[in-house]
C-alpha positions in Angstrom: -43.3 199.5 -5.1 -45.1 201.3 -2.0 -47.1 198.7 -0.5 -47.7 200.9 3.1 -51.0 202.1 3.9 -51.7 205.8 4.7 -53.1 205.3 7.8 -52.6 201.9 10.2 -56.2 201.8 10.5 -56.2 200.4 7.2 -54.1 197.3 8.7 -57.6 196.3 9.8 -59.2 196.4 6.5 -60.4 193.3 4.5 -59.7 195.7 1.1 -56.1 196.9 2.2 -54.9 193.0 2.5 -56.7 192.4 -0.7 -54.6 194.9 -2.8 -51.4 194.2 -0.8 -51.7 190.9 -2.2 -52.6 191.4 -5.8 -49.5 193.7 -5.9 -47.0 191.9 -4.2 -48.0 188.6 -6.3 -46.6 185.4 -4.6 -43.5 186.6 -3.0 -43.6 185.8 0.7 -43.8 188.6 3.1 -42.1 188.0 6.4 -43.3 189.8 9.9 -40.9 189.8 12.4 -38.1 187.3 11.4 -37.9 184.4 9.4 -37.9 180.6 10.8 -35.1 180.7 11.2 -34.7 183.4 13.6 -38.1 182.2 15.0 -37.5 178.0 15.0 -35.8 178.6 18.8 -38.7 179.9 20.5 -41.4 177.7 18.0 -40.1 174.4 18.9 -39.9 175.4 22.4 -43.3 176.2 23.0 -44.8 174.3 20.2 -44.9 170.1 20.3 -44.7 168.3 16.7 -47.9 166.4 17.2 -50.5 169.4 18.1 -52.8 170.6 16.1 -51.8 174.3 15.5 -54.2 177.1 13.9 -52.2 179.8 12.5 -54.5 182.9 12.2 -53.2 185.9 9.7 -51.2 184.1 7.7 -50.7 186.0 5.3 -47.9 184.3 2.1 -45.8 183.7 4.8 -43.4 180.8 4.7 -43.1 180.3 8.5 -46.3 177.4 7.9 -44.8 175.2 5.1 -41.4 175.6 6.7 -42.5 174.1 10.2 -44.4 171.4 8.4 -41.3 170.7 6.5 -39.6 169.7 9.4 -42.4 167.8 11.0 -45.7 169.9 11.9 -48.3 168.8 9.8 -51.4 169.3 11.6 -51.4 172.7 10.7 -54.7 175.1 9.9 -54.3 178.6 8.1 -56.8 181.6 8.1 -56.7 184.7 6.8 -59.3 187.3 5.7 -57.7 187.7 2.6 -59.1 185.3 -0.7 -56.2 186.6 -2.8 -54.2 185.4 -0.6 -55.7 181.8 0.6 -56.4 181.1 -3.3 -52.2 181.4 -3.2 -51.2 179.4 -0.7 -53.6 176.5 -1.5 -52.3 176.3 -4.9 -48.6 176.7 -4.0 -48.9 174.0 -1.5 -51.7 171.4 -2.9 -49.0 168.8 -4.3 -46.3 169.5 -1.6 -47.9 169.4 1.8 -51.1 167.7 1.4 -52.4 167.6 5.2 -52.2 171.2 5.7 -55.2 173.5 4.8 -55.8 177.2 4.1 -59.4 178.6 5.1 -60.6 182.0 4.5 -62.0 183.0 7.4 -62.4 186.1 10.0 -60.5 185.2 13.1 -63.2 187.1 15.1 -65.9 184.9 13.9 -64.2 181.3 13.3 -65.6 178.3 12.6 -64.1 175.9 14.6 -66.2 174.2 17.4 -64.8 174.9 21.4 -61.1 173.5 22.5 -60.5 172.7 19.0 -56.4 173.4 19.0 -53.7 173.2 21.4 -51.6 176.3 19.9 -52.6 179.1 18.1 -50.1 180.9 16.3 -49.8 184.8 15.6 -47.0 186.5 13.8 -47.9 190.0 13.7 -51.6 189.6 13.4 -52.4 191.2 16.8 -49.9 194.2 15.7 -51.7 194.8 12.3 -55.3 194.8 14.1 -54.6 196.7 17.5 -53.3 199.8 15.5 -55.0 202.4 18.1 -56.9 202.4 21.4 -60.3 203.8 19.7 -63.2 201.8 21.6 -64.1 200.4 17.6 -60.7 199.0 17.6 -60.9 197.7 21.1 -63.7 195.6 20.7 -62.3 194.0 17.1 -59.5 192.8 19.6 -61.5 191.9 22.5 -63.9 189.6 19.5 -60.1 188.2 18.2 -58.4 187.3 21.9 -61.9 185.5 22.8 -62.1 183.4 20.0 -58.7 182.5 20.7 -59.4 181.3 23.9 -62.8 179.6 22.7 -60.7 177.4 20.4 -57.7 176.8 22.7 -57.5 173.4 24.6 -56.9 173.8 28.9 -53.2 173.9 28.9 -52.8 175.1 25.2 -51.1 178.3 24.5 -51.5 181.3 22.5 -48.3 182.3 21.0 -48.2 185.8 19.5 -44.8 187.6 17.7 -44.8 190.8 18.5 -43.2 193.8 18.9 -44.9 194.4 22.2 -45.8 198.4 21.7 -47.2 199.3 24.9 -50.7 199.6 23.8 -50.5 195.9 22.3 -48.6 194.6 26.1 -51.2 196.0 28.0 -54.0 194.8 26.1 -52.9 191.2 25.7 -51.4 190.9 29.1 -54.4 192.4 30.9 -56.9 190.2 28.8 -55.4 186.8 29.4 -54.6 187.4 32.8 -58.0 188.4 33.6 -58.9 185.0 32.6 -56.8 183.5 34.6 -54.2 182.3 32.2 -50.0 182.4 32.8 -48.9 185.0 30.9 -44.7 184.9 29.9 -43.6 187.0 27.5 -40.4 185.7 25.4 -37.7 187.8 24.0 -36.6 186.1 20.7 -33.1 185.5 19.6 -32.9 187.3 16.0 -29.3 187.3 14.2 -28.0 190.9 14.4 -25.6 190.7 11.8 -28.3 189.4 9.0 -30.3 192.2 7.7 -33.2 192.3 5.5 -32.5 193.5 2.3 -35.8 193.3 0.6 -37.5 194.1 3.3 -37.5 196.8 6.2 -35.6 196.0 9.4 -37.5 196.4 12.9 -35.3 198.5 15.6 -37.0 197.1 18.2 -36.5 193.4 19.5 -39.0 191.1 18.7 -41.0 189.3 21.5 -43.2 186.0 21.5 -46.6 186.3 23.9 -47.0 182.8 25.5 -50.4 182.8 27.2 -50.8 179.7 28.5 -54.7 178.7 29.2 -55.6 177.4 32.7 -58.8 175.7 34.1 -60.7 178.4 35.7 -60.4 178.1 39.6 -63.5 180.2 41.0 -62.5 182.9 43.6 -58.7 182.3 42.6 -57.2 185.5 42.2 -53.5 184.0 41.3 -52.2 185.8 38.5 -48.6 184.8 36.9 -46.6 186.8 34.5 -43.2 186.0 33.4 -40.2 187.5 31.5 -37.8 185.2 29.1 -34.7 187.3 27.9 -32.7 185.9 24.8 -29.8 185.8 26.5 -30.4 183.8 29.9 -33.1 181.3 28.4 -34.8 180.7 31.8 -38.0 182.8 33.0 -38.3 185.4 35.6 -41.2 185.5 37.9 -42.7 189.2 38.3 -44.8 190.5 40.8 -47.2 192.4 38.5 -48.0 193.6 34.8 -46.7 196.8 35.2 -43.1 195.3 36.3 -43.3 193.2 33.1 -44.3 196.1 31.2 -41.4 198.0 32.2 -38.7 194.9 31.6 -40.1 195.0 28.5 -39.2 198.7 27.8 -35.9 198.6 29.4 -35.4 195.6 26.7 -36.5 197.6 23.9 -34.8 200.9 25.1 -31.6 198.9 24.9 -32.2 197.4 21.3 -33.0 200.9 20.1 -29.5 202.3 21.6 -27.9 199.2 20.3 -29.6 199.9 16.6 -28.4 203.4 17.0 -24.6 202.5 17.9 -24.5 200.3 15.0 -25.5 203.0 12.9 -23.2 205.2 14.7 -25.8 207.8 14.7 -24.6 211.3 15.5 -26.1 213.2 18.4 -26.5 210.4 21.2 -24.4 212.1 23.1 -22.9 209.7 26.6 -24.5 206.7 26.0 -25.3 204.5 29.2 -27.6 201.4 29.9 -27.7 198.9 32.5 -27.8 194.9 32.3 -29.4 193.4 34.9 -29.5 189.9 36.6 -31.3 186.9 34.8 -32.4 185.9 38.1 -33.2 189.0 40.2 -34.1 191.6 37.4 -31.4 193.5 39.5 -29.0 196.1 37.6 -25.8 193.9 37.6 -24.0 196.1 35.0 -23.6 199.4 33.8 -22.1 200.1 30.4 -20.8 203.4 29.1 -20.3 203.2 25.7 -17.6 206.0 24.2 -16.6 207.1 20.8 -13.2 208.5 20.0 -13.3 209.3 16.3 -9.9 210.4 16.1 -8.5 206.9 16.2 -8.2 205.6 12.7 -10.4 202.7 11.4 -7.8 199.2 11.8 -8.4 195.9 12.0 -7.5 195.4 15.6 -8.7 199.2 17.2 -12.2 199.1 16.6 -13.2 198.0 19.5 -12.8 197.2 23.3 -14.5 196.6 26.5 -12.7 198.3 29.5 -13.6 196.3 33.0 -13.9 198.7 36.1 -12.8 196.8 39.1 -14.8 196.8 41.7 -15.0 200.1 44.3 -13.5 202.2 41.8 -16.5 203.1 39.3 -16.7 206.5 41.8 -12.8 207.7 40.2 -12.9 210.5 37.5 -11.3 208.2 35.1 -14.1 206.0 35.2 -17.1 207.6 36.5 -17.1 211.1 34.8 -18.1 211.5 31.3 -14.9 213.5 30.9 -12.7 211.1 32.5 -13.8 208.1 30.1 -13.1 209.8 26.8 -9.9 210.6 28.4 -9.6 206.9 28.9 -10.9 205.8 25.4 -8.4 208.1 23.7 -5.3 206.5 25.9 -6.5 203.1 25.2 -6.7 203.9 21.1 -9.8 202.4 20.2 -12.8 203.5 17.9 -15.2 202.9 20.4 -14.6 201.8 24.2 -17.3 200.3 26.9 -16.6 200.4 30.3 -18.1 198.2 32.3 -19.0 199.1 36.4 -19.6 196.0 38.2 -22.9 196.8 40.8 -22.5 195.8 44.7 -24.8 193.4 45.8 -23.9 191.0 42.7 -21.7 188.4 43.5 -18.8 187.7 40.6 -16.5 184.7 40.0 -13.6 186.6 38.6 -12.6 188.3 35.4 -12.8 185.4 33.2 -16.3 184.4 34.1 -17.2 188.4 33.4 -16.0 187.8 29.8 -17.8 184.6 29.4 -21.3 186.5 30.8 -20.7 189.6 28.9 -19.1 188.6 25.2 -22.8 187.6 23.5 -24.1 191.0 24.7 -21.2 193.5 24.1 -21.0 192.8 20.7 -24.7 193.9 20.2 -22.7 197.4 21.0 -19.8 197.2 18.0 -19.2 200.3 15.8 -20.4 199.6 12.0 -17.5 198.1 9.8 -16.1 195.9 12.6 -14.6 193.3 10.6 -17.0 189.7 11.0 -15.4 187.2 13.9 -12.9 190.5 14.8 -11.7 188.7 18.7 -12.7 191.9 21.1 -10.0 192.7 23.7 -11.3 192.8 27.5 -9.3 195.5 29.3 -8.5 196.3 33.0 -6.3 197.7 35.5 -4.2 194.9 36.1 -6.3 191.9 34.7 -8.3 192.1 38.3 -12.1 193.2 39.3 -11.1 194.0 43.0 -12.5 193.5 46.6 -16.0 195.0 47.6 -17.3 193.7 50.5 -20.8 195.3 52.0 -20.8 195.5 55.6 -23.8 197.5 56.4 -27.2 198.0 54.8 -29.6 200.4 56.0 -31.9 203.2 55.0 -32.4 207.0 56.6 -35.5 208.8 56.7 -33.9 212.0 55.1 -31.0 210.3 53.1 -32.7 207.2 51.7 -30.8 203.7 51.6 -27.2 203.6 51.9 -24.6 200.7 52.1 -20.9 201.0 54.3 -18.0 198.9 51.9 -15.0 198.1 52.4 -12.7 198.6 49.3 -9.4 197.3 48.1 -7.3 200.2 46.5 -4.4 200.0 44.0 -1.9 199.4 46.8 -3.5 196.7 48.2 -5.0 199.0 51.4 -8.4 198.7 52.2 -10.8 201.6 52.5 -14.3 202.2 54.1 -17.4 204.0 51.9 -20.3 205.5 52.9 -22.4 205.4 49.7 -26.1 206.9 49.3 -27.7 204.5 46.6 -29.6 207.5 45.5 -26.7 208.6 44.0 -24.5 205.1 43.9 -21.6 206.6 42.1 -20.6 208.9 44.3 -18.7 208.6 47.8 -20.2 210.0 50.2 -17.5 209.8 53.3 -14.5 207.4 53.4 -11.8 206.7 55.9 -8.9 204.4 55.2 -8.4 201.1 57.7 -5.3 200.7 59.6 -2.8 198.6 57.5 -0.5 196.5 60.5 -4.4 195.7 62.1 -5.7 194.9 58.9 -2.8 192.3 57.9 -3.4 190.7 61.8 -7.2 190.3 60.8 -6.0 188.4 57.5 -3.9 186.5 59.4 -6.3 185.3 61.7 -8.6 184.6 59.0 -6.9 182.9 57.0 -6.0 180.7 59.9 -9.7 180.2 60.5 -10.9 179.5 57.6 -7.8 177.2 55.9 -9.7 174.2 56.2 -12.4 175.3 54.4 -11.5 177.7 51.8 -10.4 176.3 48.3 -6.7 176.3 47.1 -7.2 179.3 44.6 -8.5 181.6 47.2 -7.4 185.1 47.6 -4.8 185.7 50.4 -6.0 189.4 50.6 -9.3 188.9 52.5 -11.4 191.8 53.0 -11.6 193.3 56.9 -14.2 192.7 59.0 -16.7 195.3 60.6 -14.6 195.9 63.9 -11.6 197.1 61.5 -10.1 200.2 63.1 -10.0 203.6 61.2 -7.1 205.4 60.2 -7.5 208.6 61.5 -4.4 210.6 60.4 -5.3 210.1 56.7 -7.8 212.2 55.0 -9.4 210.4 52.0 -10.9 212.9 49.9 -8.7 215.5 48.4 -12.0 218.0 48.6 -11.1 217.2 52.4 -7.4 217.8 52.7 -7.9 221.0 50.5 -10.1 222.6 53.1 -7.7 221.7 56.1 -5.0 223.5 53.9 -7.0 226.5 54.2 -6.5 226.5 57.5 -3.1 228.4 56.5 -5.1 231.1 55.6 -5.2 231.8 59.4 -2.6 234.1 61.4 0.8 232.7 62.2 -0.4 229.0 61.0 3.0 227.5 62.7 1.1 228.9 66.1 -1.9 227.0 65.1 -1.6 223.7 67.5 -1.3 226.5 70.4 -3.8 228.6 69.2 -7.6 228.0 70.4 -9.6 227.5 67.6 -13.3 227.2 67.4 -14.5 225.8 64.4 -18.4 225.0 62.8 -18.5 222.3 60.3 -21.7 221.6 58.9 -22.3 218.6 57.4 -20.9 215.3 59.3 -21.3 212.7 56.8 -18.6 209.8 58.0 -17.2 212.2 60.5 -13.5 212.4 59.0 -13.2 215.5 58.5 -14.5 217.1 61.9 -12.5 214.0 63.5 -9.0 214.8 61.7 -9.2 218.9 62.7 -9.7 217.6 66.4 -7.3 215.0 66.3 -4.7 217.6 64.6 -5.3 220.8 66.3 -5.1 220.0 70.1 -6.7 223.2 70.9 -9.4 223.3 68.6 -13.1 223.1 69.8 -15.7 222.2 67.0 -19.5 222.2 66.4 -20.3 219.5 64.2 -23.9 220.0 62.4 -25.6 217.2 60.8 -29.6 217.4 59.9 -29.5 213.4 59.8 -29.6 211.8 63.3 -28.6 208.2 61.1 -25.2 209.7 59.9 -24.2 210.0 63.5 -24.7 206.4 64.0 -22.9 205.8 60.9 -20.0 207.7 61.4 -19.7 206.4 65.3 -20.1 202.6 64.4 -18.5 202.8 61.2 -16.2 205.5 60.9 -14.7 205.7 64.3 -16.1 208.9 65.4 -16.6 210.0 69.1 -17.6 213.0 70.8 -15.8 214.4 73.4 -15.6 217.7 75.4 -14.1 219.6 72.3 -16.1 217.7 69.7 -19.7 218.3 69.9 -22.8 217.2 67.2 -26.1 219.2 66.9 -28.5 217.0 65.1 -30.0 219.9 63.3 -30.6 221.4 59.7 -27.6 223.9 59.2 -29.8 226.7 58.0 -31.9 226.5 61.5 -28.7 226.2 63.4 -26.5 229.1 62.0 -29.9 231.3 61.4 -30.5 230.6 65.8 -26.9 231.2 66.7 -27.0 234.5 64.3 -30.1 236.0 66.2 -29.0 235.1 69.6 -28.4 237.5 72.3 -24.6 235.7 72.8 -23.7 235.1 69.4 -20.9 233.0 68.9 -17.6 234.4 67.0 -16.2 231.2 65.1 -12.4 231.3 63.8 -13.1 229.0 61.1 -16.5 228.0 59.4 -16.8 224.8 56.6 -19.9 223.7 54.5 -19.4 220.1 53.1 -23.3 219.3 52.9 -24.5 218.0 49.5 -28.1 218.6 47.9 -30.7 215.5 47.8 -32.6 217.3 45.0 -31.1 215.5 41.6 -32.4 218.1 39.4 -30.6 220.8 40.7 -27.2 221.3 38.9 -25.6 222.1 42.0 -24.8 218.8 44.2 -23.2 220.4 47.1 -24.5 222.9 48.6 -28.4 223.4 48.5 -29.1 226.4 47.0 -30.7 228.0 50.4 -26.7 227.8 52.1 -25.1 230.2 49.3 -28.4 232.2 49.5 -27.4 236.0 49.8 -29.4 236.9 53.2 -28.4 233.5 54.6 -24.6 234.2 54.0 -25.1 237.6 56.2 -26.0 235.2 58.9 -23.0 233.4 58.5 -20.6 236.7 58.7 -22.2 237.8 61.6 -20.9 234.7 63.3 -17.8 234.7 61.8 -14.5 236.4 63.6 -13.0 239.2 62.2 -10.3 237.6 61.0 -11.5 233.9 60.7 -12.6 231.7 57.3 -15.6 230.6 55.6 -14.5 227.4 53.3 -17.1 225.9 51.3 -17.2 222.9 49.1 -18.9 223.8 46.0 -20.0 221.2 43.5 -21.8 222.4 40.4 -21.9 222.0 37.0 -24.5 224.1 36.0 -22.0 227.4 34.8 -24.4 229.7 35.1 -25.8 228.8 38.2 -21.9 228.6 39.2 -21.1 232.2 37.8 -24.3 233.4 40.1 -23.0 231.8 43.5 -19.8 233.3 43.2 -21.1 236.5 42.2 -22.8 236.1 45.4 -20.2 235.2 47.4 -18.1 237.9 46.3 -20.4 240.8 47.3 -20.7 239.1 50.9 -16.7 238.6 51.1 -13.9 241.0 50.3 -11.7 238.3 49.6 -12.2 235.0 47.7 -9.4 232.4 46.6 -10.7 229.2 44.8 -9.3 226.1 44.8 -10.0 223.3 41.8 -10.1 219.8 42.6 -8.0 218.1 40.1 -10.1 215.1 38.7 -13.0 216.1 40.7 -15.8 218.7 39.9 -15.2 219.8 43.8 -14.2 223.5 43.9 -13.0 224.9 47.2 -13.6 228.2 48.1 -12.0 230.5 51.1 -13.3 233.5 51.7 -12.2 236.0 54.1 -13.8 238.7 55.8 -11.0 241.1 56.6 -7.9 240.0 54.6 -4.8 241.8 55.5 -3.6 241.7 52.1 -4.0 239.6 48.9 -1.9 237.2 49.0 0.1 235.4 45.6 0.4 231.7 45.4 3.9 232.0 46.7 3.1 233.5 49.9 0.4 231.1 50.1 2.5 228.0 49.7 4.6 229.7 52.3 1.9 229.6 54.8 0.9 225.9 54.0 4.3 224.9 54.5 4.6 226.6 58.1 1.5 225.4 59.0 2.8 221.6 57.6 6.2 221.7 59.5 3.8 221.9 62.7 1.8 219.3 61.7 4.9 217.0 61.3 7.2 217.4 64.3 8.0 214.2 65.7 5.7 212.3 67.9 2.8 213.5 65.9 -0.2 211.1 64.2 0.5 212.5 60.6 0.6 210.8 57.6 3.6 211.6 55.4 2.1 210.2 51.8 0.4 213.9 51.0 2.2 217.4 51.0 -0.9 219.8 52.5 1.0 222.9 50.6 0.4 221.1 47.2 -3.7 221.6 47.9 -2.7 225.2 47.5 -0.6 225.3 44.5 -3.0 225.8 42.2 -5.2 228.3 44.4 -6.5 231.7 42.6 -8.3 235.1 43.4 -11.8 235.2 41.6 
């Protein structure tokens, strides 16, 4: 039996509802949930002795069930004479104090301030089917009548799907009247399903509009959201922010419904869970399905908590990495959870408690009921991350300086642009011996005030010295290894080298070259003056007679050099500059840096035997092919080194190569350079092998 209307406009028609209830008979029709699903919010906002008006009651059992648990002063109205007659007959003997009246809710016959609660379950949604003028006028009359019959301090409790146009109308109307507006998400059971009735994929909300006494001249507006998992309301600054928060909840619920059904074509699914207190993102979840795993009772579903500071690693931060993690974990569905900076976490156990209810909504279909879901991590540790500094740059936006603890309990300092919070812009290792002394001092100072279970590995302070002999970034190591392509690499320490480095960041790359190659002279170009301050204050960078920083656009700086009369010639030119445009498929460098005309300018300031080294990060394969074609046109010989586990590819471009070198010859040159750098008495970190950086180099 199809009871659905031909168009949504029929929901506002008396004839439609008369036919609906005639065809349906006495079987109850429950919009947006049963009494058991709604009772928590109803009992929270309706007191047993209050006088309640139910508008658009239909043949729902909600009023009857409220009556049976002690709410006996209830009046029900509906425009359908058929349904009112049915409900009177059904309740005459069992519920003698409850009344049912045929009445139009846009022209109610009750005196002013008759009721303390007006209850609406789906009626506003049924009436406000569109935003045509006639419909809006009818809704205005309905809401005005609701306000008229309510006492001061009374509540309009409207159960709704909170579609955008309905939320806009209801919130706008009552906030203009000076009422307090709260949107309360209804906690419905995800395990139950309507078999006889359709289940809505969107969450159900209750609008709780509280009537305040008008205050002349007051413009105070109160907007609150109360989510089902945290239970207490959060004050929001505007109606727009309230609507945005509701949309986020609806999107989350839609994703959950699709994931429960294992819908194909969703691709990579990610979502943020926000703090109930601040509304700020607290967890970022990525859902990874592994169809190769055969269903078994204990391999359905698992949660992987990523330690703080490691969310940028390829295994956790890239889609392919997460797929590999899911495959190795051996579960049908794995949800990775990244912890946000600026949020407080009290340990793995508290995180599991906080997430348990929410992540179960992401479980795959077919998982056995009461199945215990394992929480996985790296060593059972949530990691250590300390934000040392946060600021704003006019060019780069908001950024943070943070210290994180690595796998070997060493600390690393990072620069993160919050516009791209999962990418480490710059990184440096903190000196270990000083770190230990600092920790001992901090432990001594805090011993009397520290809880018994406090960590012995206290994070370093802002003045922590940087280990300048260590390069954290793999692509920086590869760029330094490319210096072996210069003539006579074993003599480079004694050879005057002129280098141009475009893109300063934390300054690790030019600083390393400056310290390791004592005859080098480096011009570093940085467009953002804030980054020079960051590099100097937080990453141990300093200028000298051999290291000069030029605050300029790299494009303009090179163009001015190429057009000058005394044109310099650099032995090495390095581009390590990122794009600020997130819509591009290439995040490093900006496209203008590989434009054919600009590459000609780069060539003009490169020495005869020099090398141009480019850090390329490009996910758009078509665009990457175009970039490589342009580089090949400009430079006779082009080598490429792909960075394992990252998107970075390092390109080594030569103008006048003596010959094309095979991999074995490249390794031999890199080993010669490394033997020189490893000479006794030099500050060279022996934890990595420079020649390894050229093992997978290929000619393109």
